[in-house]
N, CA and C atoms as a LAMMPS dump frame, in Angstrom:
ITEM: TIMESTEP
0
ITEM: NUMBER OF ATOMS
267
ITEM: BOX BOUNDS ff ff ff
-5.0000000000000000e+02 5.0000000000000000e+02
-5.0000000000000000e+02 5.0000000000000000e+02
-5.0000000000000000e+02 5.0000000000000000e+02
ITEM: ATOMS id mol type element x y z
1 1 1 N 40.62 -4.175 16.077
2 1 2 C 39.714 -5.097 16.842
3 1 3 C 39.536 -6.542 16.496
4 2 1 N 39.796 -6.59 15.083
5 2 2 C 39.544 -7.968 14.394
6 2 3 C 41 -8.97 15.032
7 3 1 N 42.11 -8.314 15.29
8 3 2 C 43.235 -8.971 15.639
9 3 3 C 43.017 -9.456 17.132
10 4 1 N 42.168 -8.771 17.559
11 4 2 C 42.098 -9.226 19.448
12 4 3 C 40.9 -10.197 19.408
13 5 1 N 39.944 -10.083 18.256
14 5 2 C 38.858 -11.095 18.414
15 5 3 C 38.579 -12.275 17.459
16 6 1 N 39.429 -11.967 16.351
17 6 2 C 39.383 -12.821 15.375
18 6 3 C 38.054 -12.94 15.044
19 7 1 N 37.265 -11.859 14.918
20 7 2 C 35.777 -11.727 14.346
21 7 3 C 36.018 -11.28 12.874
22 8 1 N 35.68 -12.504 11.96
23 8 2 C 36.086 -12.001 10.225
24 8 3 C 34.88 -10.825 9.849
25 9 1 N 33.969 -10.804 10.617
26 9 2 C 33.135 -9.797 10.216
27 9 3 C 33.463 -8.422 10.281
28 10 1 N 34.432 -8.048 11.385
29 10 2 C 35.154 -6.698 11.566
30 10 3 C 35.982 -6.839 10.463
31 11 1 N 36.797 -7.617 10.193
32 11 2 C 37.778 -7.479 9.296
33 11 3 C 37.246 -7.277 8.063
34 12 1 N 35.92 -7.942 7.486
35 12 2 C 35.348 -7.66 6.215
36 12 3 C 35.007 -6.302 6.096
37 13 1 N 34.289 -5.677 7.244
38 13 2 C 33.607 -4.47 7.016
39 13 3 C 34.911 -3.637 7.026
40 14 1 N 36.066 -3.662 7.788
41 14 2 C 37.168 -2.538 7.682
42 14 3 C 37.645 -2.648 6.195
43 15 1 N 37.843 -3.905 5.727
44 15 2 C 38.486 -4.163 4.313
45 15 3 C 37.533 -3.27 3.401
46 16 1 N 36.297 -3.535 3.301
47 16 2 C 35.274 -2.9 2.565
48 16 3 C 35.313 -1.283 2.523
49 17 1 N 35.429 -0.885 3.96
50 17 2 C 35.404 0.645 4.303
51 17 3 C 36.827 1.264 3.479
52 18 1 N 37.84 0.483 3.821
53 18 2 C 39.144 0.935 3.175
54 18 3 C 38.975 1.108 1.602
55 19 1 N 38.392 -0.1 1.039
56 19 2 C 38.677 -0.048 -0.482
57 19 3 C 37.344 1.038 -1.004
58 20 1 N 36.417 1.339 -0.127
59 20 2 C 35.632 2.379 -0.56
60 20 3 C 36.119 3.87 -0.314
61 21 1 N 37.027 4.21 0.916
62 21 2 C 37.602 5.037 1.048
63 21 3 C 38.663 5.37 -0.306
64 22 1 N 39.277 4.526 -0.407
65 22 2 C 40.489 4.577 -1.568
66 22 3 C 39.723 4.861 -2.884
67 23 1 N 38.429 4.338 -3.291
68 23 2 C 37.973 4.818 -4.357
69 23 3 C 37.431 6.238 -4.54
70 24 1 N 37.412 7.028 -3.171
71 24 2 C 37.21 8.203 -3.234
72 24 3 C 38.321 9.087 -3.664
73 25 1 N 39.401 8.594 -3.357
74 25 2 C 40.621 9.183 -3.574
75 25 3 C 40.932 9.978 -4.993
76 26 1 N 41.341 10.961 -4.91
77 26 2 C 41.849 11.748 -6.323
78 26 3 C 42.877 10.763 -6.985
79 27 1 N 43.098 10.869 -8.152
80 27 2 C 44.08 10.135 -8.824
81 27 3 C 45.425 10.39 -8.536
82 28 1 N 45.595 11.681 -8.031
83 28 2 C 47.067 11.972 -7.686
84 28 3 C 47.296 11.726 -6.186
85 29 1 N 46.311 11.094 -5.469
86 29 2 C 46.537 10.726 -4.293
87 29 3 C 46.01 11.632 -3.269
88 30 1 N 45.384 12.764 -3.521
89 30 2 C 44.832 13.548 -2.47
90 30 3 C 43.668 12.901 -1.959
91 31 1 N 43.251 12.763 -0.668
92 31 2 C 42.397 12.046 0.254
93 31 3 C 41.553 13.022 1.215
94 32 1 N 41.876 14 1.443
95 32 2 C 41.131 14.731 2.338
96 32 3 C 39.703 15.022 1.68
97 33 1 N 38.805 15.323 2.973
98 33 2 C 37.513 15.454 2.522
99 33 3 C 37.171 16.925 2.202
100 34 1 N 38.009 17.725 2.353
101 34 2 C 37.921 19.189 1.51
102 34 3 C 39.169 19.627 0.878
103 35 1 N 39.08 20.752 0.192
104 35 2 C 40.328 21.295 -0.438
105 35 3 C 41.387 22.001 0.623
106 36 1 N 40.876 22.575 1.737
107 36 2 C 41.632 23.25 2.748
108 36 3 C 41.298 22.759 3.97
109 37 1 N 41.56 21.338 4.22
110 37 2 C 41.05 20.818 5.831
111 37 3 C 41.988 21.326 6.96
112 38 1 N 40.936 20.844 8.248
113 38 2 C 41.887 21.655 9.279
114 38 3 C 42.761 20.432 9.652
115 39 1 N 43.898 20.757 10.054
116 39 2 C 44.96 19.64 10.793
117 39 3 C 45.412 18.653 9.806
118 40 1 N 45.719 19.31 8.62
119 40 2 C 46.132 18.007 7.553
120 40 3 C 47.162 17.273 7.702
121 41 1 N 48.245 17.742 8.621
122 41 2 C 49.151 16.54 8.969
123 41 3 C 48.801 15.484 10.134
124 42 1 N 47.983 16.225 10.97
125 42 2 C 47.198 14.872 11.847
126 42 3 C 46.454 14.053 11.097
127 43 1 N 45.415 14.521 10.108
128 43 2 C 44.723 13.494 9.348
129 43 3 C 45.593 12.694 8.642
130 44 1 N 46.563 12.986 8.06
131 44 2 C 47.582 12.333 7.299
132 44 3 C 48.041 11.129 8.209
133 45 1 N 48.519 11.572 9.499
134 45 2 C 49.152 10.586 10.35
135 45 3 C 48.455 9.683 10.786
136 46 1 N 47.266 10.092 11.225
137 46 2 C 46.103 9.093 11.655
138 46 3 C 45.523 8.043 10.419
139 47 1 N 45.801 8.727 9.111
140 47 2 C 45.383 7.852 7.884
141 47 3 C 46.359 6.86 7.643
142 48 1 N 47.701 7.23 7.796
143 48 2 C 48.814 6.307 7.598
144 48 3 C 48.827 5.085 8.654
145 49 1 N 48.511 5.554 9.902
146 49 2 C 48.267 4.476 10.942
147 49 3 C 47.033 3.428 10.761
148 50 1 N 46.088 3.924 10.126
149 50 2 C 45.081 3.229 9.53
150 50 3 C 45.4 1.978 8.903
151 51 1 N 45.976 2.591 7.627
152 51 2 C 46.562 1.799 6.623
153 51 3 C 47.632 0.732 6.86
154 52 1 N 48.311 1.198 7.54
155 52 2 C 49.403 0.245 8.375
156 52 3 C 48.593 -0.763 9.269
157 53 1 N 47.899 -0.316 10.035
158 53 2 C 47.179 -1.552 10.621
159 53 3 C 46.121 -2.354 9.806
160 54 1 N 45.764 -1.66 8.783
161 54 2 C 44.897 -2.676 7.955
162 54 3 C 45.757 -3.959 7.255
163 55 1 N 47.346 -3.527 6.732
164 55 2 C 47.982 -4.089 6.485
165 55 3 C 48.843 -5.149 7.311
166 56 1 N 49.257 -4.659 8.341
167 56 2 C 49.793 -5.487 9.438
168 56 3 C 48.971 -6.381 10.442
169 57 1 N 47.732 -5.955 10.568
170 57 2 C 46.741 -6.813 11.476
171 57 3 C 45.709 -7.432 10.862
172 58 1 N 45.251 -6.829 9.534
173 58 2 C 44.31 -7.4 8.643
174 58 3 C 44.757 -8.047 7.425
175 59 1 N 46.014 -8.087 7.068
176 59 2 C 46.662 -8.66 5.976
177 59 3 C 46.112 -8.24 4.692
178 60 1 N 45.779 -6.683 4.605
179 60 2 C 45.225 -6.241 3.587
180 60 3 C 46.361 -5.75 2.499
181 61 1 N 47.053 -6.569 1.512
182 61 2 C 48.092 -5.919 0.725
183 61 3 C 47.731 -4.744 0.31
184 62 1 N 46.552 -4.291 -0.385
185 62 2 C 46.193 -2.938 -1.016
186 62 3 C 46.212 -1.903 -0.175
187 63 1 N 46.451 -2.142 1.117
188 63 2 C 46.485 -0.883 2.002
189 63 3 C 47.871 -0.064 1.732
190 64 1 N 48.744 -1.084 1.422
191 64 2 C 50.314 -0.674 1.11
192 64 3 C 50.279 0.317 -0.192
193 65 1 N 49.573 -0.127 -1.029
194 65 2 C 49.421 0.717 -2.153
195 65 3 C 48.571 2.208 -2.339
196 66 1 N 47.783 2.044 -1.398
197 66 2 C 46.953 3.22 -0.829
198 66 3 C 47.987 4.026 -0.143
199 67 1 N 48.725 3.564 0.858
200 67 2 C 49.644 4.187 1.669
201 67 3 C 50.67 5.028 0.551
202 68 1 N 51.094 4.383 -0.25
203 68 2 C 51.956 5.062 -1.364
204 68 3 C 51.474 5.995 -2.021
205 69 1 N 50.363 5.788 -2.311
206 69 2 C 49.658 6.89 -3.188
207 69 3 C 49.421 8.173 -2.342
208 70 1 N 48.794 8.17 -1.07
209 70 2 C 48.683 9.216 -0.169
210 70 3 C 49.968 10.036 0.286
211 71 1 N 51.106 9.09 0.274
212 71 2 C 52.368 9.545 0.717
213 71 3 C 53.152 10.371 -0.585
214 72 1 N 52.775 9.877 -1.852
215 72 2 C 53.52 10.575 -2.773
216 72 3 C 52.653 11.864 -2.984
217 73 1 N 51.729 11.726 -2.743
218 73 2 C 50.91 13.287 -2.7
219 73 3 C 51.277 14.209 -1.598
220 74 1 N 51.704 13.647 -0.432
221 74 2 C 51.751 14.439 0.748
222 74 3 C 53.339 14.96 0.809
223 75 1 N 54.214 14.407 0.016
224 75 2 C 55.815 14.579 0.036
225 75 3 C 55.913 16.078 -0.354
226 76 1 N 55.084 16.739 -1.174
227 76 2 C 55.399 18.324 -1.525
228 76 3 C 54.462 19.051 -0.406
229 77 1 N 52.81 19.09 -0.532
230 77 2 C 52.318 20.003 0.217
231 77 3 C 52.509 19.882 1.77
232 78 1 N 52.97 18.75 2.252
233 78 2 C 52.922 18.536 3.885
234 78 3 C 54.262 18.887 4.398
235 79 1 N 54.466 20.041 4.718
236 79 2 C 56.044 20.25 5.076
237 79 3 C 56.519 19.995 6.535
238 80 1 N 57.607 19.457 6.866
239 80 2 C 58.104 18.83 7.935
240 80 3 C 57.753 20.087 9.012
241 81 1 N 57.711 21.361 8.732
242 81 2 C 57.666 22.379 9.754
243 81 3 C 56.436 22.655 10.405
244 82 1 N 55.425 22.091 9.626
245 82 2 C 54.049 22.053 10.131
246 82 3 C 53.215 22.795 9.158
247 83 1 N 53.873 23.505 8.077
248 83 2 C 52.88 24.272 7.135
249 83 3 C 52.642 23.436 5.868
250 84 1 N 51.504 23.873 5.52
251 84 2 C 51.039 23.245 4.354
252 84 3 C 51.075 24.005 2.931
253 85 1 N 51.648 23.49 2.022
254 85 2 C 51.442 24.252 0.758
255 85 3 C 50.05 23.52 -0.073
256 86 1 N 49.114 24.135 -0.33
257 86 2 C 48.104 23.636 -1.152
258 86 3 C 48.254 24.285 -2.824
259 87 1 N 48.284 23.226 -3.517
260 87 2 C 47.876 23.464 -5.025
261 87 3 C 46.95 24.396 -5.265
262 88 1 N 47.051 25.468 -6.114
263 88 2 C 45.784 26.119 -6.672
264 88 3 C 44.989 25.519 -7.387
265 89 1 N 43.79 25.633 -7.183
266 89 2 C 42.786 25.208 -8.097
267 89 3 C 42.458 25.736 -9.253
């Protein structure tokens, strides 16, 4: 929305929300709202899109480091065949 309107209030709010979301992320990059989320691949994909948009359209450089963190975590548990391996708690 910011890119279409140039409304900096929108960008500031999106930037703040992105940083607050990242502050809730686990140290290993786990970012889901629960330990066994429904549709983890879908949630991951939508989160990736949001972070890429924040970087590309909002100029938020930290979005790339957030993306790197969640991707580093996702490489093992999110399998390409749609299965998910969860770490044992």
